C-alpha positions as YAML, in Angstrom:
chain: A
units: angstrom
residues:
- id: 1
  name: MET
  ca: [0.00, 0.00, 0.00]
- id: 2
  name: LYS
  ca: [2.77, 2.43, 0.95]
- id: 3
  name: ARG
  ca: [4.72, 1.47, -2.16]
- id: 4
  name: ALA
  ca: [1.72, 2.19, -4.36]
- id: 5
  name: LEU
  ca: [1.24, 5.58, -2.69]
- id: 6
  name: VAL
  ca: [4.93, 6.47, -3.23]
- id: 7
  name: LYS
  ca: [4.80, 5.42, -6.91]
- id: 8
  name: LEU
  ca: [1.61, 7.40, -7.46]
- id: 9
  name: PHE
  ca: [3.08, 10.43, -5.67]
- id: 10
  name: ILE
  ca: [6.23, 10.41, -7.84]
- id: 11
  name: ARG
  ca: [4.22, 9.98, -11.04]
- id: 12
  name: LYS
  ca: [1.82, 12.76, -10.09]
- id: 13
  name: LEU
  ca: [4.69, 15.04, -9.06]
- id: 14
  name: LEU
  ca: [6.37, 14.63, -12.45]
- id: 15
  name: TYR
  ca: [3.03, 15.25, -14.14]
- id: 16
  name: LEU
  ca: [2.52, 18.39, -12.04]
- id: 17
  name: CYS
  ca: [5.92, 19.79, -13.01]
- id: 18
  name: GLY
  ca: [5.36, 19.06, -16.70]
- id: 19
  name: MET
  ca: [1.91, 20.63, -16.72]
- id: 20
  name: LEU
  ca: [3.13, 23.71, -14.86]
- id: 21
  name: LEU
  ca: [5.85, 24.18, -17.47]
- id: 22
  name: LEU
  ca: [3.33, 23.85, -20.31]
- id: 23
  name: ILE
  ca: [0.84, 26.19, -18.62]
- id: 24
  name: SER
  ca: [3.55, 28.75, -17.98]
- id: 25
  name: LEU
  ca: [4.59, 28.69, -21.64]
- id: 26
  name: ILE
  ca: [1.05, 29.03, -23.00]
- id: 27
  name: GLY
  ca: [0.05, 31.63, -20.41]
- id: 28
  name: PHE
  ca: [3.16, 33.74, -20.94]
- id: 29
  name: ALA
  ca: [2.69, 33.73, -24.69]
- id: 30
  name: ALA
  ca: [-1.03, 34.54, -24.46]
- id: 31
  name: VAL
  ca: [-0.52, 37.46, -22.07]
- id: 32
  name: HIS
  ca: [2.30, 39.03, -24.08]
- id: 33
  name: ILE
  ca: [0.73, 38.48, -27.51]
- id: 34
  name: ALA
  ca: [-2.53, 40.14, -26.42]
- id: 35
  name: PRO
  ca: [-3.08, 43.61, -27.94]
- id: 36
  name: ASN
  ca: [-1.83, 46.66, -26.03]
- id: 37
  name: SER
  ca: [0.51, 46.51, -23.06]
- id: 38
  name: PHE
  ca: [0.96, 48.21, -19.72]
- id: 39
  name: PHE
  ca: [2.81, 51.01, -21.49]
- id: 40
  name: GLU
  ca: [-0.04, 51.49, -24.00]
- id: 41
  name: ALA
  ca: [-3.07, 50.98, -21.74]
- id: 42
  name: GLY
  ca: [-3.15, 54.53, -20.33]
- id: 43
  name: SER
  ca: [-1.47, 53.48, -17.09]
- id: 44
  name: LEU
  ca: [1.48, 55.85, -17.41]
- id: 45
  name: ASN
  ca: [1.80, 59.60, -17.22]
- id: 46
  name: PRO
  ca: [0.55, 60.96, -20.58]
- id: 47
  name: GLY
  ca: [3.46, 63.41, -20.56]
- id: 48
  name: MET
  ca: [6.12, 60.69, -20.74]
- id: 49
  name: THR
  ca: [8.23, 60.81, -23.87]
- id: 50
  name: PRO
  ca: [8.75, 57.76, -26.12]
- id: 51
  name: GLU
  ca: [12.39, 57.70, -25.05]
- id: 52
  name: ALA
  ca: [11.40, 57.53, -21.38]
- id: 53
  name: ILE
  ca: [8.96, 54.70, -22.11]
- id: 54
  name: GLU
  ca: [11.63, 52.74, -23.98]
- id: 55
  name: LYS
  ca: [14.02, 53.21, -21.06]
- id: 56
  name: LEU
  ca: [11.34, 51.97, -18.66]
- id: 57
  name: LYS
  ca: [10.81, 48.90, -20.83]
- id: 58
  name: SER
  ca: [14.53, 48.15, -20.69]
- id: 59
  name: VAL
  ca: [14.42, 48.35, -16.88]
- id: 60
  name: TYR
  ca: [11.77, 45.59, -16.80]
- id: 61
  name: GLY
  ca: [13.50, 43.61, -19.56]
- id: 62
  name: LEU
  ca: [10.64, 44.05, -22.01]
- id: 63
  name: ASP
  ca: [12.97, 45.22, -24.75]
- id: 64
  name: LYS
  ca: [14.37, 41.70, -25.14]
- id: 65
  name: ALA
  ca: [13.04, 38.95, -27.39]
- id: 66
  name: LEU
  ca: [9.94, 37.15, -26.09]
- id: 67
  name: HIS
  ca: [11.71, 33.81, -25.58]
- id: 68
  name: ILE
  ca: [14.49, 35.52, -23.59]
- id: 69
  name: GLN
  ca: [11.88, 37.22, -21.42]
- id: 70
  name: TYR
  ca: [10.21, 33.85, -20.82]
- id: 71
  name: LEU
  ca: [13.45, 32.13, -19.79]
- id: 72
  name: HIS
  ca: [14.30, 34.94, -17.36]
- id: 73
  name: TRP
  ca: [10.79, 34.88, -15.92]
- id: 74
  name: LEU
  ca: [10.81, 31.06, -15.63]
- id: 75
  name: ASP
  ca: [14.14, 31.16, -13.80]
- id: 76
  name: ALA
  ca: [12.70, 33.71, -11.35]
- id: 77
  name: ILE
  ca: [9.55, 31.61, -10.80]
- id: 78
  name: VAL
  ca: [11.66, 28.54, -9.98]
- id: 79
  name: HIS
  ca: [13.24, 30.63, -7.22]
- id: 80
  name: LEU
  ca: [9.75, 31.75, -6.08]
- id: 81
  name: ASP
  ca: [10.33, 35.28, -7.33]
- id: 82
  name: PHE
  ca: [7.16, 36.52, -9.06]
- id: 83
  name: GLY
  ca: [8.72, 39.83, -10.06]
- id: 84
  name: VAL
  ca: [7.64, 43.41, -9.46]
- id: 85
  name: SER
  ca: [4.25, 44.91, -10.28]
- id: 86
  name: PHE
  ca: [4.35, 47.48, -13.09]
- id: 87
  name: ALA
  ca: [1.55, 49.50, -11.52]
- id: 88
  name: SER
  ca: [2.67, 49.73, -7.89]
- id: 89
  name: GLY
  ca: [6.39, 48.96, -8.15]
- id: 90
  name: ARG
  ca: [6.00, 46.50, -5.26]
- id: 91
  name: SER
  ca: [6.79, 42.80, -5.13]
- id: 92
  name: VAL
  ca: [4.06, 40.68, -6.73]
- id: 93
  name: TRP
  ca: [4.30, 38.26, -3.80]
- id: 94
  name: ASP
  ca: [3.61, 41.11, -1.37]
- id: 95
  name: GLU
  ca: [0.63, 42.23, -3.45]
- id: 96
  name: ILE
  ca: [-0.81, 38.70, -3.40]
- id: 97
  name: ARG
  ca: [0.05, 38.01, 0.26]
- id: 98
  name: GLU
  ca: [-1.84, 41.08, 1.46]
- id: 99
  name: ARG
  ca: [-5.04, 40.04, -0.32]
- id: 100
  name: VAL
  ca: [-5.02, 36.26, -0.38]
- id: 101
  name: GLY
  ca: [-6.22, 35.84, 3.22]
- id: 102
  name: ILE
  ca: [-9.58, 37.55, 2.83]
- id: 103
  name: THR
  ca: [-10.34, 35.84, -0.51]
- id: 104
  name: VAL
  ca: [-9.36, 32.38, 0.68]
- id: 105
  name: GLY
  ca: [-11.21, 32.84, 3.97]
- id: 106
  name: MET
  ca: [-14.39, 33.99, 2.25]
- id: 107
  name: ASN
  ca: [-14.39, 31.23, -0.39]
- id: 108
  name: LEU
  ca: [-13.28, 28.49, 2.01]
- id: 109
  name: THR
  ca: [-16.11, 29.31, 4.41]
- id: 110
  name: ALA
  ca: [-18.58, 29.37, 1.54]
- id: 111
  name: MET
  ca: [-17.27, 26.08, 0.14]
- id: 112
  name: LEU
  ca: [-17.59, 24.29, 3.49]
- id: 113
  name: LEU
  ca: [-21.15, 25.57, 3.91]
- id: 114
  name: ILE
  ca: [-22.01, 24.48, 0.37]
- id: 115
  name: PHE
  ca: [-20.78, 20.94, 0.97]
- id: 116
  name: PHE
  ca: [-22.46, 20.69, 4.36]
- id: 117
  name: LEU
  ca: [-25.83, 21.88, 3.01]
- id: 118
  name: SER
  ca: [-25.55, 19.79, -0.15]
- id: 119
  name: MET
  ca: [-24.71, 16.62, 1.77]
- id: 120
  name: ARG
  ca: [-27.44, 17.15, 4.33]
- id: 121
  name: TYR
  ca: [-30.30, 18.05, 2.02]
- id: 122
  name: GLY
  ca: [-29.14, 16.05, -1.01]
- id: 123
  name: ILE
  ca: [-29.13, 12.78, 0.93]
- id: 124
  name: ARG
  ca: [-32.36, 13.65, 2.74]
- id: 125
  name: SER
  ca: [-34.22, 14.52, -0.49]
- id: 126
  name: ALA
  ca: [-33.09, 11.27, -2.14]
- id: 127
  name: MET
  ca: [-34.27, 9.19, 0.83]
- id: 128
  name: ARG
  ca: [-37.56, 10.97, 1.52]
- id: 129
  name: GLY
  ca: [-38.76, 11.62, -2.02]
- id: 130
  name: GLY
  ca: [-42.22, 13.07, -2.59]
- id: 131
  name: LEU
  ca: [-42.94, 16.75, -1.94]
- id: 132
  name: TYR
  ca: [-39.69, 17.26, -0.04]
- id: 133
  name: GLU
  ca: [-37.62, 16.07, -3.00]
- id: 134
  name: LYS
  ca: [-39.61, 18.23, -5.43]
- id: 135
  name: SER
  ca: [-39.10, 21.28, -3.19]
- id: 136
  name: MET
  ca: [-35.35, 20.67, -3.03]
- id: 137
  name: LYS
  ca: [-35.19, 20.24, -6.80]
- id: 138
  name: GLN
  ca: [-36.97, 23.54, -7.38]
- id: 139
  name: LEU
  ca: [-34.73, 25.31, -4.88]
- id: 140
  name: SER
  ca: [-31.68, 23.80, -6.55]
- id: 141
  name: LEU
  ca: [-32.80, 24.95, -10.00]
- id: 142
  name: LEU
  ca: [-33.39, 28.45, -8.63]
- id: 143
  name: SER
  ca: [-29.91, 28.41, -7.12]
- id: 144
  name: TYR
  ca: [-28.36, 27.16, -10.37]
- id: 145
  name: ALA
  ca: [-30.12, 29.79, -12.49]
- id: 146
  name: MET
  ca: [-29.61, 32.77, -10.16]
- id: 147
  name: PRO
  ca: [-26.88, 35.17, -11.36]
- id: 148
  name: SER
  ca: [-24.55, 36.03, -8.48]
- id: 149
  name: PHE
  ca: [-24.43, 39.74, -9.29]
- id: 150
  name: TYR
  ca: [-28.25, 39.97, -9.35]
- id: 151
  name: LEU
  ca: [-28.64, 38.20, -6.01]
- id: 152
  name: ALA
  ca: [-25.89, 40.42, -4.56]
- id: 153
  name: LEU
  ca: [-27.77, 43.55, -5.57]
- id: 154
  name: ILE
  ca: [-31.03, 42.19, -4.08]
- id: 155
  name: LEU
  ca: [-29.35, 41.41, -0.75]
- id: 156
  name: ILE
  ca: [-27.65, 44.81, -0.70]
- id: 157
  name: MET
  ca: [-30.92, 46.66, -1.30]
- id: 158
  name: PHE
  ca: [-32.98, 44.61, 1.17]
- id: 159
  name: PHE
  ca: [-30.63, 43.66, 4.03]
- id: 160
  name: GLY
  ca: [-28.12, 46.46, 3.62]
- id: 161
  name: MET
  ca: [-30.10, 49.54, 2.63]
- id: 162
  name: LYS
  ca: [-33.70, 48.87, 3.67]
- id: 163
  name: LEU
  ca: [-33.24, 46.89, 6.90]
- id: 164
  name: GLU
  ca: [-29.66, 48.14, 7.53]
- id: 165
  name: LEU
  ca: [-28.71, 44.81, 9.09]
- id: 166
  name: PHE
  ca: [-25.42, 44.19, 7.29]
- id: 167
  name: PRO
  ca: [-22.68, 46.41, 5.83]
- id: 168
  name: ILE
  ca: [-22.58, 46.51, 2.03]
- id: 169
  name: THR
  ca: [-19.00, 47.52, 1.26]
- id: 170
  name: GLY
  ca: [-15.46, 46.73, 2.36]
- id: 171
  name: ILE
  ca: [-14.35, 44.36, 5.13]
- id: 172
  name: HIS
  ca: [-13.83, 46.80, 8.01]
- id: 173
  name: SER
  ca: [-15.93, 49.43, 9.73]
- id: 174
  name: ILE
  ca: [-14.56, 52.94, 10.13]
- id: 175
  name: ASP
  ca: [-14.21, 52.45, 13.88]
- id: 176
  name: SER
  ca: [-13.03, 48.82, 13.71]
- id: 177
  name: LYS
  ca: [-10.82, 47.59, 16.54]
- id: 178
  name: GLU
  ca: [-8.04, 45.04, 16.94]
- id: 179
  name: GLY
  ca: [-8.34, 41.51, 18.28]
- id: 180
  name: LEU
  ca: [-11.58, 39.55, 18.56]
- id: 181
  name: ALA
  ca: [-13.74, 42.61, 17.91]
- id: 182
  name: GLY
  ca: [-11.89, 43.21, 14.65]
- id: 183
  name: TRP
  ca: [-12.38, 39.61, 13.51]
- id: 184
  name: LEU
  ca: [-16.09, 39.78, 14.36]
- id: 185
  name: ASP
  ca: [-16.34, 43.01, 12.37]
- id: 186
  name: VAL
  ca: [-14.78, 41.30, 9.34]
- id: 187
  name: ALA
  ca: [-17.14, 38.33, 9.73]
- id: 188
  name: TRP
  ca: [-20.11, 40.72, 9.87]
- id: 189
  name: HIS
  ca: [-18.98, 42.33, 6.60]
- id: 190
  name: MET
  ca: [-18.64, 38.88, 5.00]
- id: 191
  name: VAL
  ca: [-22.21, 37.72, 5.68]
- id: 192
  name: LEU
  ca: [-23.72, 39.04, 2.44]
- id: 193
  name: PRO
  ca: [-20.87, 38.00, 0.06]
- id: 194
  name: ILE
  ca: [-20.69, 34.51, 1.56]
- id: 195
  name: SER
  ca: [-24.48, 34.17, 1.40]
- id: 196
  name: VAL
  ca: [-24.38, 34.95, -2.32]
- id: 197
  name: ILE
  ca: [-21.64, 32.38, -2.97]
- id: 198
  name: VAL
  ca: [-23.43, 29.70, -0.93]
- id: 199
  name: PHE
  ca: [-26.87, 30.20, -2.48]
- id: 200
  name: THR
  ca: [-25.62, 30.29, -6.08]
- id: 201
  name: GLY
  ca: [-23.25, 27.36, -5.53]
- id: 202
  name: PHE
  ca: [-25.12, 24.75, -3.52]
- id: 203
  name: GLY
  ca: [-27.87, 24.00, -6.09]
- id: 204
  name: SER
  ca: [-25.82, 22.04, -8.61]
- id: 205
  name: MET
  ca: [-23.96, 20.25, -5.82]
- id: 206
  name: LEU
  ca: [-27.22, 19.26, -4.12]
- id: 207
  name: LEU
  ca: [-28.59, 17.78, -7.36]
- id: 208
  name: TYR
  ca: [-25.33, 15.90, -7.92]
- id: 209
  name: ILE
  ca: [-25.31, 14.39, -4.43]
- id: 210
  name: ARG
  ca: [-29.02, 13.59, -4.65]
- id: 211
  name: SER
  ca: [-28.45, 11.72, -7.93]
- id: 212
  name: LEU
  ca: [-25.50, 9.76, -6.52]
- id: 213
  name: THR
  ca: [-27.46, 8.91, -3.37]
- id: 214
  name: LYS
  ca: [-30.38, 7.56, -5.40]
- id: 215
  name: ASP
  ca: [-27.98, 5.28, -7.28]
- id: 216
  name: ILE
  ca: [-26.53, 4.05, -3.99]
- id: 217
  name: LEU
  ca: [-30.02, 3.43, -2.56]
- id: 218
  name: GLU
  ca: [-30.74, 1.05, -5.46]
- id: 219
  name: SER
  ca: [-27.73, -1.15, -4.64]
- id: 220
  name: ASP
  ca: [-28.05, -4.63, -3.15]
- id: 221
  name: TYR
  ca: [-26.27, -3.88, 0.13]
- id: 222
  name: ILE
  ca: [-28.75, -1.07, 0.91]
- id: 223
  name: PHE
  ca: [-31.63, -3.46, 0.11]
- id: 224
  name: PHE
  ca: [-30.30, -6.11, 2.50]
- id: 225
  name: ALA
  ca: [-29.54, -3.50, 5.19]
- id: 226
  name: LYS
  ca: [-33.12, -2.28, 5.08]
- id: 227
  name: ALA
  ca: [-34.38, -5.86, 5.03]
- id: 228
  name: ARG
  ca: [-32.50, -6.50, 8.29]
- id: 229
  name: GLY
  ca: [-34.19, -3.47, 9.83]
- id: 230
  name: VAL
  ca: [-31.06, -1.30, 10.04]
- id: 231
  name: ASP
  ca: [-31.88, 2.20, 11.28]
- id: 232
  name: GLU
  ca: [-31.93, 5.00, 8.67]
- id: 233
  name: LYS
  ca: [-29.20, 6.99, 10.46]
- id: 234
  name: ILE
  ca: [-26.88, 3.96, 10.41]
- id: 235
  name: VAL
  ca: [-27.60, 3.45, 6.71]
- id: 236
  name: VAL
  ca: [-26.60, 7.05, 6.02]
- id: 237
  name: LYS
  ca: [-23.50, 6.97, 8.25]
- id: 238
  name: HIS
  ca: [-22.09, 3.54, 7.30]
- id: 239
  name: TYR
  ca: [-23.41, 2.92, 3.79]
- id: 240
  name: ILE
  ca: [-24.24, 6.15, 1.95]
- id: 241
  name: ILE
  ca: [-21.62, 8.64, 3.13]
- id: 242
  name: PRO
  ca: [-18.61, 6.26, 2.70]
- id: 243
  name: ASN
  ca: [-19.73, 5.56, -0.88]
- id: 244
  name: LEU
  ca: [-20.13, 9.28, -1.56]
- id: 245
  name: MET
  ca: [-16.65, 10.12, -0.24]
- id: 246
  name: PRO
  ca: [-14.69, 9.36, -3.47]
- id: 247
  name: PHE
  ca: [-16.88, 11.77, -5.42]
- id: 248
  name: ILE
  ca: [-16.72, 14.41, -2.68]
- id: 249
  name: VAL
  ca: [-12.92, 14.17, -2.46]
- id: 250
  name: THR
  ca: [-12.63, 14.62, -6.24]
- id: 251
  name: ILE
  ca: [-14.85, 17.71, -6.21]
- id: 252
  name: LEU
  ca: [-13.00, 19.18, -3.23]
- id: 253
  name: GLY
  ca: [-9.72, 18.78, -5.09]
- id: 254
  name: LEU
  ca: [-11.12, 20.61, -8.12]
- id: 255
  name: SER
  ca: [-12.49, 23.37, -5.88]
- id: 256
  name: LEU
  ca: [-9.07, 24.52, -4.64]
- id: 257
  name: PRO
  ca: [-8.46, 27.09, -7.42]
- id: 258
  name: GLY
  ca: [-11.78, 28.74, -6.60]
- id: 259
  name: LEU
  ca: [-10.40, 29.63, -3.18]
- id: 260
  name: LEU
  ca: [-7.94, 31.98, -4.84]
- id: 261
  name: GLY
  ca: [-9.94, 33.91, -7.37]
- id: 262
  name: GLY
  ca: [-13.46, 32.54, -7.54]
- id: 263
  name: SER
  ca: [-15.18, 35.76, -6.47]
- id: 264
  name: VAL
  ca: [-14.06, 38.43, -8.94]
- id: 265
  name: ILE
  ca: [-17.58, 39.80, -9.53]
- id: 266
  name: LEU
  ca: [-18.56, 39.82, -5.85]
- id: 267
  name: GLU
  ca: [-15.36, 41.55, -4.81]
- id: 268
  name: GLN
  ca: [-16.17, 44.26, -7.33]
- id: 269
  name: ILE
  ca: [-19.76, 44.65, -6.10]
- id: 270
  name: PHE
  ca: [-18.91, 44.64, -2.39]
- id: 271
  name: SER
  ca: [-15.64, 46.62, -2.83]
- id: 272
  name: ILE
  ca: [-13.54, 43.87, -1.26]
- id: 273
  name: ASP
  ca: [-9.85, 44.37, -2.01]
- id: 274
  name: GLY
  ca: [-9.03, 40.70, -2.47]
- id: 275
  name: MET
  ca: [-7.45, 38.49, -5.10]
- id: 276
  name: GLY
  ca: [-10.37, 38.87, -7.50]
- id: 277
  name: MET
  ca: [-10.11, 42.66, -7.41]
- id: 278
  name: LEU
  ca: [-6.34, 42.47, -7.84]
- id: 279
  name: PHE
  ca: [-6.62, 40.20, -10.88]
- id: 280
  name: TYR
  ca: [-9.32, 42.40, -12.44]
- id: 281
  name: ARG
  ca: [-7.26, 45.57, -12.07]
- id: 282
  name: SER
  ca: [-4.12, 43.86, -13.30]
- id: 283
  name: ALA
  ca: [-5.90, 42.51, -16.38]
- id: 284
  name: LEU
  ca: [-7.26, 45.96, -17.25]
- id: 285
  name: GLY
  ca: [-3.85, 47.57, -16.79]
- id: 286
  name: ARG
  ca: [-1.88, 44.74, -18.49]
- id: 287
  name: ASP
  ca: [0.21, 44.30, -15.35]
- id: 288
  name: TYR
  ca: [1.97, 41.16, -16.65]
- id: 289
  name: PRO
  ca: [3.87, 40.08, -13.51]
- id: 290
  name: VAL
  ca: [0.75, 40.15, -11.33]
- id: 291
  name: ILE
  ca: [-1.39, 38.38, -13.96]
- id: 292
  name: MET
  ca: [1.20, 35.65, -14.44]
- id: 293
  name: GLY
  ca: [1.77, 35.29, -10.70]
- id: 294
  name: ILE
  ca: [-1.92, 34.75, -9.98]
- id: 295
  name: MET
  ca: [-2.25, 32.43, -12.97]
- id: 296
  name: MET
  ca: [0.66, 30.23, -11.90]
- id: 297
  name: ILE
  ca: [-0.57, 29.99, -8.31]
- id: 298
  name: GLY
  ca: [-4.05, 29.05, -9.56]
- id: 299
  name: ALA
  ca: [-2.59, 26.40, -11.90]
- id: 300
  name: PHE
  ca: [-0.45, 25.00, -9.08]
- id: 301
  name: LEU
  ca: [-3.48, 24.76, -6.77]
- id: 302
  name: THR
  ca: [-5.50, 22.98, -9.47]
- id: 303
  name: LEU
  ca: [-2.81, 20.39, -10.12]
- id: 304
  name: LEU
  ca: [-2.03, 20.01, -6.41]
- id: 305
  name: GLY
  ca: [-5.72, 19.48, -5.66]
- id: 306
  name: ASN
  ca: [-5.92, 16.72, -8.28]
- id: 307
  name: MET
  ca: [-2.80, 15.03, -6.91]
- id: 308
  name: VAL
  ca: [-3.99, 15.15, -3.30]
- id: 309
  name: ALA
  ca: [-7.44, 13.90, -4.35]
- id: 310
  name: ASP
  ca: [-5.89, 10.93, -6.20]
- id: 311
  name: LEU
  ca: [-3.75, 10.03, -3.18]
- id: 312
  name: ILE
  ca: [-6.75, 10.18, -0.86]
- id: 313
  name: LEU
  ca: [-8.83, 8.10, -3.26]
- id: 314
  name: LEU
  ca: [-6.12, 5.45, -3.39]
- id: 315
  name: LYS
  ca: [-6.12, 5.41, 0.41]
- id: 316
  name: LEU
  ca: [-9.91, 5.04, 0.48]
- id: 317
  name: ASP
  ca: [-9.88, 2.35, -2.21]
- id: 318
  name: PRO
  ca: [-6.54, 0.50, -2.54]
- id: 319
  name: HIS
  ca: [-7.89, -1.57, -5.47]
- id: 320
  name: ARG
  ca: [-8.54, 1.52, -7.52]
- id: 321
  name: GLU
  ca: [-6.60, 1.41, -10.81]
- id: 322
  name: ARG
  ca: [-4.18, 4.23, -11.58]
...
């Protein structure tokens, strides 16, 4: 078992490195071939002379051939140096580090709530059937069809402006304090954004878990368990949930990239200065180092999530073919 895990880990690690190299090549080419650049997107002082712009390009190494730029950038990435932002002049890593916490915290909380609600009500709707199942299906379809920006505006108008229950912008109050009070203030600001992510995300997951549960309920071991008079809670705990785990682990692995930049629209609406906002501004301003830094971190998380999911699945099912 341990030998199989080690072999799978080495194979997946080599695959991860190869895919990262390919993604970096394609991403670098796509970003630099795109029309306009940071120096042509209106980000600089309009009074700068062409000579000054050319000198600035030479400082960042943009006057060299594209393949030379790629090799220099790849060498820096290997040493975990993401470069310097064109817009702010600060380290890309510092720009990301200051914003990654709030984005990851918001999306991780939402993801855990989505999986908890989907597991609870997906399994229950499959087992109960009837009106309860129809109600859950309708709620799921409403969740799946609801645009996140539209729901965000509704919640802002009703809970933020009319009832004045929750703040509608930023992550801190003007008079926010340090310590526990500060954390509670941030959590209070996150209620509406997280609610939007949860409501628009749990519908498809609920339908997926409901469908898988119905397939499990038709299996022979469930039939014999019910024939022996096994309690429903035991059936769920020892028969349904263990058989759902491989699918849940796979989906969790694929959800890792969403923790980094899965809320670009909501961060714009709620004025949250997180990773989504940073990526949006960098894309508009053609800030290549920041764009590439976020892209590479997102690609790494995706591949890492797949690798971890495969290792966990092999642990859950040693006879699984790889």
